[in-house]
C-alpha positions in Angstrom: 122.4 107.7 120.3 123.1 111.5 120.5 121.2 114.5 120.2 121.1 116.0 116.7 123.8 119.0 116.8 121.7 121.4 114.8 119.5 124.3 116.5 115.8 123.8 117.1 113.5 125.5 114.3 110.3 126.6 116.1 108.6 127.1 112.8 108.9 123.4 112.2 106.3 122.6 114.8 103.9 125.4 113.8 104.1 124.3 110.0 103.2 120.7 111.3 100.2 122.1 113.1 99.2 124.2 110.3 99.6 121.3 107.9 97.5 119.0 110.0 94.6 121.6 110.6 94.2 121.9 106.6 94.1 117.9 106.6 97.1 117.4 104.3 98.8 114.8 106.3 99.1 110.9 106.8 99.9 111.3 110.4 103.5 111.3 110.0 105.6 114.8 110.1 105.5 116.5 106.6 108.2 118.5 104.9 106.6 122.0 104.6 105.8 122.6 100.9 107.6 126.1 100.7 107.7 128.0 97.4 111.4 127.5 97.2 111.1 123.6 97.9 108.1 123.4 95.2 110.1 125.5 92.7 113.1 122.9 93.2 111.1 120.0 92.9 109.7 121.3 89.6 113.2 122.7 88.3 113.6 119.6 86.2 110.5 119.5 84.5 110.1 121.0 80.9 106.5 121.2 81.2 104.1 124.0 82.5 103.7 123.3 86.3 100.0 123.9 85.6 99.7 121.3 82.9 97.4 118.6 83.9 98.8 115.1 84.2 95.3 113.2 84.8 91.9 113.5 86.5 92.2 111.2 89.5 89.2 109.3 91.4 87.5 109.4 93.5 86.7 113.0 93.2 88.0 113.0 89.6 90.1 116.1 90.2 92.5 117.4 87.8 96.0 116.7 89.1 98.7 119.0 87.7 102.3 118.9 87.8 102.3 121.4 90.7 99.9 119.3 92.6 102.4 116.3 92.4 105.3 118.5 93.2 103.5 119.8 96.5 102.8 116.2 97.7 106.2 115.1 96.5 107.8 117.7 98.8 105.5 117.0 101.9 106.6 113.3 101.5 110.1 113.9 101.4 111.1 113.3 98.0 114.0 114.4 96.0 113.4 116.2 92.9 114.7 113.4 90.6 111.9 111.2 92.0 109.1 113.6 90.7 108.9 111.7 87.2 108.4 108.5 89.0 105.7 109.8 91.3 103.9 111.6 88.2 103.9 108.3 86.2 102.3 106.4 89.2 99.8 108.9 89.5 99.0 108.7 85.9 98.6 105.1 86.2 96.3 105.5 89.1 93.9 107.4 86.9 93.3 104.5 84.4 90.0 103.1 84.6 91.0 99.4 84.7 92.9 99.8 88.0 89.4 100.8 89.4 90.7 103.5 91.8 87.2 104.6 92.6 86.6 101.1 94.1 90.0 100.9 95.8 90.0 104.4 97.3 86.5 104.1 98.8 86.1 100.5 99.9 85.6 99.3 103.2 88.4 96.7 102.5 92.2 97.1 103.2 93.2 97.9 99.5 96.3 99.9 98.9 98.2 101.1 95.8 101.5 99.5 95.3 104.2 101.0 92.9 106.6 98.8 91.2 109.6 100.4 89.4 111.4 99.1 86.5 114.3 100.2 84.3 117.4 102.2 84.6 115.5 104.9 86.6 115.5 102.6 89.4 119.2 102.6 90.0 119.6 106.2 89.0 117.7 107.4 91.9 118.9 104.7 94.4 115.9 102.6 94.7 116.2 99.4 96.8 115.3 96.2 95.1 117.4 94.0 97.7 117.2 93.1 101.2 114.2 94.7 102.9 112.8 96.1 99.6 109.1 96.1 100.8 110.1 97.8 104.1 111.7 100.6 105.6 115.6 102.0 105.1 115.5 103.7 101.7 114.4 107.3 100.9 113.4 106.8 97.3 111.2 103.7 98.1 109.5 105.2 101.1 109.0 108.8 99.9 107.7 107.8 96.2 105.3 105.6 97.8 104.1 108.1 100.3 103.9 110.9 97.7 101.5 108.7 95.5 99.3 108.2 98.6 99.4 111.9 99.5 98.3 112.7 95.9 95.4 110.3 96.2 94.3 111.7 99.4 94.9 115.5 98.9 94.1 115.9 95.3 91.9 112.8 94.6 89.8 113.3 97.8 90.5 109.8 99.4 90.5 111.1 103.0 90.4 108.5 105.8 87.0 108.1 107.3 85.4 110.5 104.8 85.8 109.0 101.5 88.4 106.4 102.2 86.2 104.1 104.3 88.5 101.3 105.0 87.6 99.3 108.1 91.0 98.7 109.2 93.5 99.8 106.4 96.9 98.2 106.4 100.4 100.1 107.0 100.9 99.9 103.0 98.6 102.9 102.7 101.2 105.1 104.0 103.3 104.2 101.0 104.2 100.9 99.3 106.9 101.1 96.5 109.8 99.2 95.5 112.1 98.3 92.4 112.4 95.0 90.6 115.9 93.5 90.7 116.4 92.9 87.1 120.2 92.3 87.4 119.6 89.4 89.8 116.7 88.0 88.1 117.3 85.0 85.3 113.8 86.0 83.6 112.4 88.9 81.7 111.3 91.8 84.2 107.8 92.9 84.7 107.8 95.9 82.3 109.2 93.7 79.4 106.4 91.1 80.1 103.8 93.9 79.7 105.2 95.2 76.4 107.8 97.8 77.0 111.4 97.8 75.9 114.0 96.8 78.4 115.6 100.1 78.7 112.4 101.9 79.2 111.6 103.4 82.6 108.3 102.1 83.8 106.1 102.0 86.8 103.2 99.4 87.4 100.6 100.3 89.9 98.8 97.3 91.7 95.8 97.3 93.7 97.2 95.3 96.8 94.7 93.8 99.3 97.8 92.8 101.7 100.7 90.6 102.1 101.4 87.1 103.0 105.1 85.7 103.7 105.7 82.4 101.7 108.7 80.4 103.3 109.9 77.2 101.6 113.6 75.9 102.2 112.7 72.2 101.6 111.3 71.9 98.2 113.7 70.3 95.7 111.7 70.7 92.5 109.7 73.6 90.7 106.4 71.6 91.0 107.0 71.4 94.8 107.8 75.0 95.3 104.8 75.9 93.1 102.5 73.7 95.6 104.1 75.8 98.5 103.1 79.2 96.7 99.6 77.8 95.7 98.6 76.7 99.0 99.6 80.1 100.4 97.2 81.8 97.8 94.0 79.9 99.0 92.6 82.6 101.3 88.7 82.4 101.8 88.3 85.8 103.1 89.7 87.3 99.6 86.9 85.6 97.6 85.5 88.4 95.2 82.3 89.2 93.4 83.7 87.3 90.4 84.1 84.1 92.3 87.8 84.3 92.5 90.2 84.4 95.3 91.4 87.9 95.3 91.0 90.3 92.3 92.3 88.2 89.7 95.9 89.4 89.0 98.1 88.2 92.1 101.4 88.9 92.7 104.4 87.1 93.8 107.6 88.8 95.0 110.4 86.2 94.7 113.7 86.6 96.0 116.7 86.1 93.5 117.7 82.7 95.2 114.3 81.1 94.7 114.4 82.7 90.8 117.7 81.2 90.5 116.7 77.8 91.7 113.8 77.5 89.5 115.8 78.5 86.3 118.5 75.9 87.2 115.9 73.3 87.0 114.8 74.5 83.8 111.6 76.3 84.9 110.9 79.5 83.4 108.6 82.2 84.5 105.7 81.3 82.3 106.0 77.9 83.1 106.0 78.6 87.1 103.0 80.6 86.5 101.3 77.4 85.0 102.5 75.2 87.9 101.1 77.6 90.4 97.7 78.4 88.7 97.0 74.8 88.1 97.5 74.0 92.1 95.9 77.2 93.4 92.5 75.9 93.3 90.0 76.1 96.2 86.8 74.0 96.1 83.6 75.9 97.0 82.6 73.2 99.4 85.4 74.5 101.6 83.7 77.8 102.0 80.9 78.6 104.5 77.2 77.7 103.5 76.4 81.3 103.6 79.2 82.3 101.3 78.3 79.5 98.7 75.1 80.8 98.7 76.0 84.1 98.0 78.1 83.2 95.4 75.5 80.9 93.7 73.2 84.1 93.7 75.8 86.3 92.1 76.3 83.6 89.4 72.6 83.4 88.9 72.7 79.8 89.8 70.1 79.2 92.5 70.3 75.6 91.6 73.6 75.5 93.0 76.1 74.3 90.6 78.1 77.4 91.5 78.3 75.9 95.0 80.3 73.1 93.7 82.5 75.1 91.7 86.4 75.5 92.0 87.6 78.8 92.9 91.0 80.0 91.4 93.3 83.0 92.0 93.0 83.9 88.4 91.2 83.2 85.1 94.6 82.1 83.4 98.2 81.4 84.3 99.6 84.7 82.7 97.5 86.7 85.0 99.8 85.8 87.8 102.5 88.4 88.2 105.9 87.5 89.3 108.5 90.1 90.4 112.0 89.1 91.6 113.3 91.4 94.5 114.7 90.9 97.9 118.1 89.9 99.5 119.6 86.8 100.7 117.3 84.0 101.7 114.1 82.4 100.4 111.4 84.3 102.1 108.9 85.3 99.4 105.7 87.3 99.4 102.3 86.8 98.0 100.3 90.0 97.4 96.7 89.3 96.6 95.1 91.9 94.6 91.8 93.6 95.7 88.8 91.6 95.1 86.7 94.1 94.0 87.9 94.0 90.6 91.1 95.5 89.7 93.8 95.3 87.0 97.3 96.4 87.1 98.4 99.5 85.3 102.0 100.4 83.6 103.0 103.7 82.6 106.1 104.7 81.0 107.9 107.9 82.7 107.4 111.1 80.6 
């Protein structure tokens, strides 16, 4: 590697120090939100920059287009990303997501943004190889901008209101697009009631990520067994007596989706196959956890201690999104066990 040929900008370091002193950063360098950069970020918007988009927990602060633009600049977004960031921020504010819990928990919950519709391709989002990883500006900066808005406007500052014991790398930013062209099934936003041509973001309260690898299964039922067993994580037991938050997410590479489709297995059927197998007997939990679940259920006699724990209340609560490159490495993303539902919003 060679040195960058450009001249050193002494104001860059000064800007980093000043922004950090104001508590605006996430530990990574920020693009200084100068007036000209903010104006350019807002240039494609027809609305007044001071129009309120939503009120965002945990402080229930009013979030304007200008607020979103400032954080999008700092995150490194291009101007054409702004509507996606804004739709994701609007989704964060929906009560069913339970952002107040996600943003303040000692758990490691992070906000995941999934993008559907023509906008994903138009702004160059990655839905293929390494879709959940680094290397794509749109994915990385949109996810980061959403997190910065949550921190800098919503008030979820680490160690102050965001009380995560450990956190997770996804809290820097977690965003990807669904590979609709490579999927044999309806995409996520169509399942959730939107037209296929609509541009939609879906925000999920993600508790972590588990890789699921299975190159041996030859039937849909066998593959469903692998996914189901990968979802039985005792440490995700929530107050509702489920494993995770009740709306688990499977991110499946195109090869696996086509494998299932070629065997006549649709997405809805695969959800049923997984749901029926993703069952953990309460007796597998520690005695103390069983006692706790029994008390929460108002069942001191102990019937709850013999219950079966599931990952969701019904099969359709399982979300399946197709993304990724060559191979059969999939991901299970449990939702936060403190009660949360995914929220979708159409781009304005």
